[in-house]
C-alpha positions in Angstrom: 1.8 10.1 14.6 3.7 7.8 17.1 1.0 4.8 16.9 1.0 5.1 13.4 4.8 4.0 13.3 3.3 0.3 12.7 0.9 0.6 10.2 1.6 -1.5 7.4 0.6 0.9 4.4 1.5 -1.0 1.6 -1.3 -3.0 0.4 -2.0 -6.4 2.3 -4.1 -9.5 1.9 -3.3 -11.3 5.2 -1.5 -14.9 6.0 -3.8 -17.6 7.1 -3.9 -17.4 11.1 -2.5 -20.6 11.4 0.3 -19.3 9.7 1.1 -16.2 11.5 3.1 -17.6 14.6 5.4 -19.4 12.4 5.8 -16.3 10.4 6.7 -14.5 13.5 9.4 -16.8 14.2 10.6 -17.0 11.0 11.0 -12.7 11.3 12.5 -13.6 14.8 15.3 -15.9 13.2 16.2 -13.4 10.7 16.1 -10.6 13.1 18.2 -12.6 15.5 16.2 -11.6 18.0 13.8 -13.5 20.4 9.8 -13.6 19.5 6.9 -14.1 22.0 3.6 -14.9 20.4 1.2 -12.1 20.1 -2.8 -11.8 19.9 -3.9 -11.7 16.3 -7.7 -10.7 15.2 -9.1 -11.5 11.9 -11.2 -8.4 10.7 -12.9 -6.7 7.8 -11.7 -3.7 6.0 -14.2 -1.3 7.3 -13.2 -2.2 11.0 -9.6 -1.4 10.3 -10.4 1.6 8.6 -12.3 3.0 11.4 -9.5 1.6 14.1 -7.1 3.8 11.9 -9.5 6.7 12.1 -9.8 6.7 15.6 -6.1 6.2 16.1 -5.8 9.2 13.7 -8.1 11.4 15.8 -6.5 10.5 18.9 -3.1 11.4 17.6 -3.4 14.2 15.7 -4.9 17.1 18.0 -3.6 19.6 20.2 -1.3 22.6 19.8 1.6 20.2 18.4 -1.0 19.2 15.6 -2.3 22.9 14.9 1.4 24.5 14.9 2.1 21.6 12.0 -0.7 22.4 9.9 -0.7 26.0 10.0 3.2 25.7 9.3 2.4 23.4 6.1 -0.4 25.6 5.1 2.0 28.9 5.2 4.4 26.9 2.8 1.6 25.7 0.8 2.6 22.2 1.1 -1.5 21.3 1.8 -4.5 22.9 0.9 -6.0 25.5 3.0 -9.2 24.0 3.9 -7.7 20.4 4.7 -6.6 19.3 8.2 -3.9 16.9 9.2 -6.1 14.2 10.5 -8.6 14.3 7.7 -5.7 14.0 5.0 -4.2 11.2 6.8 -7.5 9.3 7.2 -8.2 9.8 3.8 -5.0 8.5 2.7 -5.0 5.2 5.1 -8.8 4.3 5.6 -9.0 1.9 2.4 -5.2 1.5 2.4 -4.2 -0.3 5.2 -4.8 -4.1 5.8 -2.2 -5.0 8.6 -1.8 -3.1 12.1 0.5 -4.0 15.0 -0.4 -1.9 17.9 2.1 -1.3 20.4 -0.6 -0.2 22.8 -2.5 -3.7 22.7 0.2 -6.0 21.6 -1.8 -7.7 19.2 -1.6 -7.9 15.2 -4.7 -7.0 13.3 -5.2 -8.3 9.9 -7.8 -8.0 7.4 -9.9 -10.9 5.8 -10.9 -11.1 2.4 -11.3 -7.4 0.4 -10.5 -7.1 -3.2 -7.0 -6.8 -4.4 -6.1 -3.6 -6.5 -3.2 -1.7 -8.1 0.2 -2.9 -7.0 -1.2 -5.6 -4.8 -2.9 -6.9 -7.6 0.3 -7.3 -9.8 2.8 -8.1 -6.8 0.3 -11.1 -5.8 0.5 -12.4 -9.2 4.0 -11.7 -9.3 5.0 -13.6 -6.2 2.6 -16.5 -7.2 4.5 -17.0 -10.3 7.7 -17.4 -8.3 5.8 -19.8 -5.8 5.5 -17.3 -2.9 2.8 -15.6 -1.0 3.0 -12.1 -1.1 0.9 -11.8 2.3 3.1 -14.0 4.0 6.2 -11.8 3.2 4.2 -8.5 4.2 3.2 -10.3 7.5 6.7 -11.0 8.3 7.3 -7.2 8.1 4.8 -6.5 10.5 5.5 -9.1 12.8 8.9 -7.9 13.1 7.2 -4.7 14.9 6.1 -6.9 17.6 9.9 -8.3 18.0 10.9 -4.7 18.0 8.5 -4.0 20.7 9.3 -6.9 22.8 12.9 -5.9 22.7 13.1 -1.8 22.5 9.8 -0.9 24.0 8.1 1.3 21.0 5.9 3.2 23.1 8.8 4.2 25.1 10.8 5.3 22.2 7.6 7.1 20.7 7.5 8.9 24.0 10.9 10.2 23.6 10.6 12.0 20.4 6.8 13.2 20.8 6.6 16.9 20.1 9.7 17.2 17.9 8.5 16.4 14.2 11.9 15.9 12.4 12.9 13.2 15.0 9.3 11.4 15.0 9.9 11.0 11.4 13.9 9.6 12.3 12.3 7.2 14.6 9.3 6.2 12.4 11.9 5.6 9.7 14.1 3.3 11.7 11.2 1.3 12.9 9.8 0.8 9.4 13.1 0.3 7.4 14.2 -2.6 10.1 11.1 -4.3 9.4 11.3 -3.7 5.5 15.0 -5.1 5.8 13.9 -8.2 7.6 10.9 -8.7 4.8 13.7 -8.5 2.1 15.8 -11.1 3.8 12.8 -13.4 4.1 11.7 -12.8 0.4 15.2 -13.5 -1.1 15.5 -16.4 1.1 12.1 -18.0 0.1 13.3 -17.6 -3.5 16.7 -19.2 -2.9 18.5 -16.5 -4.0 21.4 -14.4 -2.4 20.1 -11.1 -1.0 21.4 -8.1 -3.1 23.6 -5.3 -1.4 20.9 -2.7 -2.6 17.1 -3.3 -3.5 15.4 -1.1 -5.9 11.7 -0.7 -4.4 8.8 0.6 -6.6 8.0 4.1 -5.6 4.3 3.9 -6.7 2.1 2.2 -4.1 -1.1 1.4 -6.3 -3.2 3.9 -4.2 -4.6 6.6 -6.3 -5.2 8.8 -3.3 -1.7 8.3 -2.0 0.0 8.5 -5.4 -1.6 11.8 -6.2 -1.2 13.0 -2.7 0.9 16.5 -2.2 4.3 15.6 -2.1 4.9 15.9 1.6 2.3 13.6 2.6 3.4 11.0 -0.4 6.6 11.2 0.8 6.5 11.2 4.4 4.2 8.0 4.1 6.6 6.0 1.9 9.9 7.4 3.0 10.2 5.3 6.2 9.8 2.1 4.5 12.3 3.0 1.4 14.9 5.2 2.9 14.3 3.8 6.2 15.6 0.5 4.8 18.3 2.4 3.0 19.3 3.6 6.5 19.3 0.3 7.9 21.0 -1.5 5.9 23.8 0.8 5.9 23.9 0.1 9.5 23.9 -3.9 8.9 26.6 -3.1 6.5 29.0 -1.6 9.1 28.0 -3.9 12.0 25.1 -6.4 11.4 21.8 -6.6 13.2 24.0 -5.3 16.5 24.6 -2.1 14.8 20.9 -1.3 14.2 20.0 -2.9 18.1 22.4 -0.1 19.2 20.5 2.2 17.1 17.4 1.6 19.3 19.5 3.3 22.4 21.3 6.3 20.2 18.2 7.3 18.0 18.8 9.0 14.7 18.3 12.5 15.7 17.2 13.9 12.1 16.1 13.2 9.0 18.8 14.2 7.5 21.1 11.5 9.0 18.2 9.1 7.5 18.4 10.5 4.2 22.4 10.3 4.5 23.2 7.4 6.4 27.0 8.1 6.6 26.3 11.2 8.9 24.7 9.0 11.5 26.0 9.3 14.6 28.5 11.6 13.8 26.9 14.8 12.3 24.1 16.1 14.9 21.6 18.8 14.2 23.3 22.5 14.9 21.4 23.8 18.2 18.6 26.3 17.3 16.5 28.6 19.9 13.8 30.3 19.4 13.3 33.3 21.6 9.7 34.9 20.9 7.3 36.7 22.8 3.5 37.0 21.7 1.3 39.6 21.1 -1.7 40.5 23.2 -4.3 38.2 22.6 -2.1 35.3 20.9 -1.3 32.1 22.5 2.1 29.9 21.7 1.3 26.4 20.0 4.9 25.6 21.1 7.9 25.0 19.2 8.8 22.3 16.7 11.7 21.4 14.1 10.9 21.2 10.1 14.1 19.2 9.3 16.0 18.6 5.9 13.0 16.1 4.9 10.4 19.0 5.0 12.7 21.7 3.1 13.3 19.0 0.6 9.7 18.5 0.1 9.5 22.5 -0.3 12.1 22.6 -2.9 10.3 19.5 -4.8 7.1 21.4 -5.1 9.3 23.7 -6.9 11.1 21.6 -9.0 14.0 21.7 -6.8 15.4 18.2 -6.2 17.7 17.9 -3.5 20.0 20.5 -3.6 18.0 23.1 -1.4 18.2 21.2 1.3 21.4 19.4 1.2 23.2 21.9 3.4 20.6 22.0 6.2 22.3 22.2 9.8 19.1 22.7 12.1 16.0 24.8 12.4 13.5 25.8 15.0 10.0 27.3 14.7 7.3 28.7 17.0 3.9 29.8 15.9 1.4 31.9 18.1 -2.1 32.2 17.1 -5.0 34.3 18.2 -8.9 33.6 17.6 -8.3 35.2 14.1 -4.9 35.2 13.1 -1.4 33.4 13.5 2.3 34.1 13.2 5.6 31.9 13.0 9.1 32.7 13.3 11.4 30.1 11.8 15.2 30.2 12.7 17.3 28.0 10.5 21.2 27.3 10.5 23.2 25.9 7.5 26.3 24.2 7.0 27.7 27.2 5.2 26.9 30.5 4.2 26.6 29.8 0.8 24.4 27.0 1.9 22.1 29.5 3.8 22.3 31.9 0.7 20.7 29.4 -1.7 17.9 28.6 0.5 17.2 32.6 1.3 17.5 32.8 -2.4 14.6 30.0 -3.0 12.4 31.4 -0.2 12.4 34.8 -0.7 10.5 34.8 -3.8 7.7 32.4 -2.2 7.1 34.7 0.7 4.1 37.0 0.6 4.0 40.5 1.5 2.9 39.5 4.9 6.4 37.8 5.2 9.9 38.4 6.0 13.2 37.1 5.3 16.5 38.0 7.3 19.9 36.5 6.6 23.4 36.8 8.2 26.3 34.2 7.6 24.9 30.7 8.2 21.8 31.8 10.0 18.5 32.5 7.5 15.4 33.9 10.0 11.9 33.4 8.1 8.6 35.5 9.4 5.4 33.9 8.2 2.2 36.1 8.7 3.8 38.9 10.5 0.9 40.9 12.1 1.1 44.7 11.7 2.2 45.3 15.5 5.3 43.0 14.6 5.7 44.8 11.4 6.1 48.0 13.3 8.6 46.8 15.7 9.5 43.1 15.5 12.4 43.8 17.8 10.2 44.5 20.5 9.1 41.1 20.7 12.6 39.4 20.3 
């Protein structure tokens, strides 16, 4: 969801409009980049909820969204009757309190509204320390404006469009950057040295998000939390210039975000899918699931990190007719042992209409195989 890169999904009561430019300059000073004033508009929760809903509907449509939807449903990572757009709108509608939109180059902030959950707790805690919680989070959001002015977020978003795993990696860089600046601001305001590592809460205070399926809950939290781990690792190597460089040498996978020491050295293995469609089927295109998605699949079955740790690369293609669909998912692993572990995990979860073939460090998974393919699968490869 490329425009949703700049949503502030942590709860936010916005800073006073008169303070916004001052906070933008503070963010720029900490980020060591220039800042130009951005238009801002104070809106109510209904307005921003509808605004976000329109963004979601515009972003999540067409073949890329359909193939991802079917893939998640085949792995039982989302409910059969749900849609990606509907799921994200339900999670975001009442939660988003701030938004920098790269299209309009403007910042929307919510006026009023009732604080709840984590927002109430953190607002009280920050007030006890003499800080305004809303100012801390506004610094986060205005760092997105600084990123856009320097690196052109729309151009970056366009460069990874249609590649699921790289979209998540870019989002993690962008949100991790803003979270790192926000943390700097927080500890500076407290008059305390910034710790090398910062433990951040994994609960959001949103009942809808905290109870969402693992892929959606973790997928919305990871860019902020693990994204900051990634950015902080870059800063430790070479300060903010190392982070700046990452915008011209983008992380290529969620693997690099989850394991910052692998960036930029270890790149995903090239994987090609060659599959001809059955009569009456159209291709929804190809995509990459990535280590993060496979990790979520494992976690759904009480397997934490081990399953996806040896991911080397993957690619899948989905074909759909008016009544059915099928997918070929090619995966590569760092070693035959890693491939075998993945195959041993996946095989019992497949249905009678699926199939799995493993050889060396390769595992090929067929999902929803039509009868014609079952009878002669090689004919279509």
